[in-house]
N, C-alpha and C positions, 0 to 999 in steps of 0.2 A: 180544875185539873189542880193538883196539889204541888207546891210551890215548895222547895227546899232552900231553909237559908243558908245565904254563904255571907264572909267578912264584907264590911264593905271595902271598897280600892277604892286610891287615889283620884280624888275630880269629884267624890262624890258628895252630897252635901249634908253638912253635920245635924240641921235642920231645915224644916220645910212649916213655915208659919206658927203657928204652935204647937206643932208634933218634933219630939227629936227623932230622928232618922238610925233604927239601932242594925239592920243586916240588908241586904238586896234577898230579893225574893224570886224575882226574873227581869230575864232583859231582851227585849224585844227590839227588832229594828227601828220603832219610832219612837221608843223611850226606855225608861227603867220602872221598875215597880219596886219598894222598899216596904219593908216594918218598919213601923213606926207606932210610937207610945206617947199618948195625948197624956194633958197635963193630971186628969184626974185617974192615972193608968190603964185606963182602956185601950189593946193593940188595935193599930189599923194598919192599913194599906194603902200606900200612897203611889200615885202615879207619876211620873216626872215625863214630857219629853227630852228625847235629843237635843243638842245645841244646833245641829241641820234642822232637824222639824222646827224648832222654835223658833227660829230665821226665816222658815217660809212661812207669808203670810194665810196660804191655803191651810195648810198643813197643823196650823195653829188654829187658827178658826175650827177646821172640822174637831178637834181637838175637844174646844170649847166648847161649842154647840153640842156635842152628847152628852158632855158633861152637866151643861146648862137643863137639858130636857128630860135629864136622870132627876137633877133637882127640883123639877115643876116649873122651874122660869122659860119664859120664851126667849129663842136665839133672836137678836136684832139685827140678824143677818136676813136679806130680801136679795129677790133677784131669781132668774129664774133657773143659773147657771148651779146654784146651791142650794134653791127648796127641793127636797126631797119628800115623798109623798107619807102620808099615816101610815102605809102599811110599811114600808124602806124604815121606816123610824120605829118601828114596832120590832122589826126584826133586828134592826142594830142594839137596841134598847130594850129586847126580849131580857129576862133576868138579869136586869144591870142590879147591882148592889144601892143602896140608900148614899148617897153622898152625906158626909159630914162636915165637909168645906173644901173650898176650891179656891185660886188664883188664876186669874185670867188676862196676869198679866204679860211681861216679855219672855218667861219663864212660866209657863201656865203648870198647875199639879192641881190634881182632887185626891181626896181620902177620901175611906170609906172604911166601914167597919170590918176587921180581920177574922177570919173564919177558917180555921185549918182546914183543906180538904175542899176548899170550895172557890169560883172566882173570885176575885178579888178588884182590884182598881187597873190591872191589865186587860178589862172590857172595853175601857176605853181609848185602850192605844189600838183596837182592830179598826175602827171609823180612819184612823190617819190614815192609813196604807190603803189605797184605792188603786183598780188600776179598771182601761176604760171610761168609763163616763160617770156622773155620780147623779144621771138620772136614770131612774127604774132599773131595771136588772144590767149587769156590768156584764158589756160585749164594749166588743173594738178591739185592737188592737193592745197590748201589754205593755206595760213602762215600767221604769224604775226610776222614782225621785232622786234627782240632782244632789239631793242633800243626806242621800246614807253614807256618804263618805266620812261626816262629822258622826263620830258617834259618842261623843264625850257628852255627860249630863249637862245641861241647862243651868248652869246655878243664878236663883235668884240673886236680882241686885249687882248681878257681874258686870264685868267693862262690856260694851258693844264691841260684837265680834264681826269682822268681814263674814260677807255670805261665804259658803265654799265655793271653789271654781269646778264645773264642770268641764267632763276630758274635753266636749269643742273648744271651749274658753282655753283650756289650759292650752291646748296645741293653737291654736289661734294667735296666744300669747307668745309661747314660743316660737311660732315663724315667726312673728313682728319684731323680735328680738334679734334673733338671726339673720332678718334682712338688712336692719336696721346698724347689726358687728356685718355687715357684707358692704354697704354704703360705706362708714367709717374710714374702714379699709380700702376702700379704692379712694375717696378721697385723700387719704394720707398721703396713697401713692404717689397723685397726681402733684400734691403740695412737694415731696422730694423731687420729683423729678424736678419742676419747674425751678426750682432752689437750686437745683445743681446744677442747671444750666443759664442761671445768671453766677453763681457764685466760677463756674469753670475759667478756665483760660479763654482770653480772645481771641479770635481766627487772627493768622496773621496775614500781615498786609502784603498786599502785590508789589513788588518792586519793579523798579521801573528796566525799559529793555537797555542793554548794554550794547556800545557802539564800540566793534572792535577796532584798533587802529594798528597796522602793525607796525615793531620799534626796528629802527636799524640793526644791520648785522654786528656783532661786536667788533671791536679794531682789536688787532693783535698788542701786545706787551714791548715785544722788541722789535727790533727797525726790521727791515728785510737786508739779503745779504747786496752789497753794490760788487760788481766786476772788478777783479782786478787790472791796473794801469796796463801792463805789461802784457797783456792777452793771453797768458797761458794762463789753462785752468790746472786748478790744484788738483792733487791724486789723493784719490781718499786711500787713508791706512785701514788695519783691521779694525780702527775702532769703527770705522766711518769717519775720519774727519780728515778732509785732505791736508796732504803736505806742501808747503811749496816746495819748488826744486825741479830739474828736468826730470824727467819723466820715461823709464827705461827704454831702450834702443832708440834714443836720440842721440846722432851723432856730431856733435857739433866739426867734427876735421879737424880738429887742433887738439893734438894727441903730446905731451910731451914724450917726448925721448927720454930712453932708459939708459 
């Protein structure tokens, strides 16, 4: 497969071991392929894992195992789960280019001779992406690796990065944060209610029962009128007051002669 060289982008390594990185040749879900130059001027093809794949032990081991098998070294991996048959190894490494150098550290890479129009180091990125099981022919349900979200190149010697969050872990963390925030709000409301009850006005005390005592009638300020000693009652005038003297129609019988 022919690869077209493109300029380097932000985050691409300037060097991989003794090789100077000059351009990008290929970008895959598991890593990147660069065009490099050796110290003697030869062009090389460099394969480097993504940061997400490099942080996954299984993906990193599949990449290193393929490079070691192509270089003639025997992988130190043991176990039924990762052991493949000779036919499967041959199928994976069939036509693999010669390995010039490699690094199996935290950010593994591999270098092979660059030949325009022919497969280069991207061949070692194919075993990193798997589906089903690793034993025999691929079968079983397909899946997407969790580290596909971190597509930045794995820089050799860079600071340790946290593993990318999967969708399930992200949802669990969001749910835990939401629950913690809800509990904090409820606790704050209860504290406010308790403090408000303590700082409020006290309840009024119950007044003692009132004993009603009737008061005596008021005493008039002016004295009561007393009857006249002559026995005649005064006649009222227009103003309502009585005038002492004889009342009309009373004849004493003593009339003076005219």
